[in-house]
C-alpha positions in Angstrom: 30.8 13.5 -7.0 27.1 12.7 -6.8 25.5 12.5 -10.2 22.4 14.7 -10.3 19.3 13.4 -12.0 16.9 15.4 -14.1 14.4 15.6 -11.2 16.7 18.2 -9.4 16.9 20.3 -12.6 13.2 20.1 -13.1 12.5 21.0 -9.5 14.9 24.0 -9.6 13.4 25.3 -12.9 9.9 25.0 -11.2 11.2 26.9 -8.2 12.4 29.7 -10.5 9.2 29.8 -12.5 7.1 29.9 -9.3 9.1 32.9 -8.1 9.2 34.6 -11.6 13.1 34.5 -11.5 15.4 34.1 -14.3 18.6 32.1 -14.2 20.5 35.3 -13.9 18.4 36.3 -10.8 19.2 33.0 -9.2 22.9 33.5 -9.9 22.7 37.0 -8.4 20.9 35.9 -5.3 23.1 32.8 -4.8 26.4 34.5 -5.4 27.2 32.1 -8.3 28.1 33.0 -11.8 25.4 32.9 -14.5 27.5 30.4 -16.3 27.5 28.0 -13.3 23.8 28.3 -12.9 23.2 27.7 -16.6 25.5 24.7 -16.7 23.6 23.1 -13.7 20.2 23.8 -15.3 21.3 22.3 -18.6 22.9 19.2 -17.0 26.4 20.1 -18.0 27.5 20.4 -14.4 26.7 18.5 -11.3 25.5 20.5 -8.3 28.0 20.3 -5.4 26.9 20.5 -1.7 28.3 24.0 -1.5 26.2 25.1 -4.5 23.1 23.5 -2.9 23.7 25.7 0.2 24.0 28.7 -2.0 20.7 27.8 -3.7 19.0 27.1 -0.4 20.0 30.5 0.9 18.9 32.3 -2.3 15.6 30.4 -2.4 15.1 30.7 1.4 14.7 26.9 1.8 16.1 24.5 4.3 19.5 23.4 3.2 18.6 19.8 4.0 15.7 19.9 1.5 17.9 21.2 -1.3 20.7 18.7 -0.5 18.2 15.9 -0.5 16.8 16.9 -3.9 20.3 17.0 -5.3 21.0 13.5 -4.0 23.6 14.6 -1.4 21.5 13.4 1.5 19.3 10.3 1.7 15.5 10.8 1.5 13.8 11.9 4.7 12.3 9.1 6.8 9.2 9.1 8.8 9.2 8.7 12.6 8.2 5.0 12.5 11.3 4.3 10.3 13.5 6.2 12.7 12.0 4.4 15.8 12.6 1.0 14.2 16.1 1.9 13.3 16.8 3.1 16.8 15.4 -0.2 18.3 17.6 -2.1 15.8 20.7 -0.1 16.8 20.0 -0.6 20.6 19.7 -4.3 20.0 23.0 -4.3 18.1 24.7 -2.4 21.0 23.4 -5.0 23.5 24.8 -7.8 21.3 28.3 -6.4 20.8 29.1 -4.6 24.0 29.8 -7.8 26.0 32.3 -8.8 23.3 34.4 -5.7 23.8 37.0 -4.9 26.4 35.8 -2.5 29.1 37.6 0.5 27.7 36.1 0.1 24.3 32.7 -0.5 25.9 33.0 2.9 27.6 34.0 4.6 24.3 31.1 3.0 22.5 28.6 4.1 25.2 30.0 7.7 25.3 29.6 7.8 21.5 26.1 6.5 21.7 25.2 9.2 24.3 26.6 11.9 22.1 24.7 10.6 19.1 21.5 10.3 21.1 21.9 13.9 22.3 22.5 15.1 18.7 19.5 13.2 17.4 17.4 14.6 20.2 18.5 18.1 19.4 18.0 17.6 15.6 14.5 16.2 16.3 13.6 19.3 18.4 13.5 17.4 21.7 14.6 19.8 24.5 16.0 19.0 27.9 12.9 20.6 29.3 11.0 17.5 28.4 13.8 15.2 29.4 14.6 14.1 25.8 18.4 14.1 26.3 18.1 12.6 29.8 16.0 9.8 28.4 18.6 9.2 25.6 21.4 9.1 28.2 19.3 6.8 30.4 18.8 4.3 27.6 22.5 4.3 26.8 23.4 3.8 30.4 20.9 1.0 30.8 22.5 -0.8 27.8 25.9 -0.3 29.2 25.1 -1.5 32.7 23.0 -4.4 31.6 25.9 -5.7 29.6 28.4 -5.1 32.4 26.6 -7.6 34.7 
């Protein structure tokens, strides 16, 4: 289980104060017991991903934000970090694909296309501006470059 630090508890208490809510109100809105909420706020209990989702729904916040604050997701990265990571991964693919048998190369490329499409969807890139097509084209370019 992820060990929660005091910053999550402090953040959650601030959220309750900003809304004028009691622990009992958070429990009611999240569908959790008052005991569970109290144990989390006093550090006697770690917050699970499911509880984070309950809190997000109750507080009307993005689940990702609550999960990040609780330490269940890594911190958000800015676009430059993501672009640099993508370039690094493309280079790694170009390096390892020639070393794999053709069947594994195909599976790796299919996986890369699925991941690129998922990233495009998560980033809000729609097919109307060719985001998925570009991701597929990049993956195909890597594949066919390494096949030659």
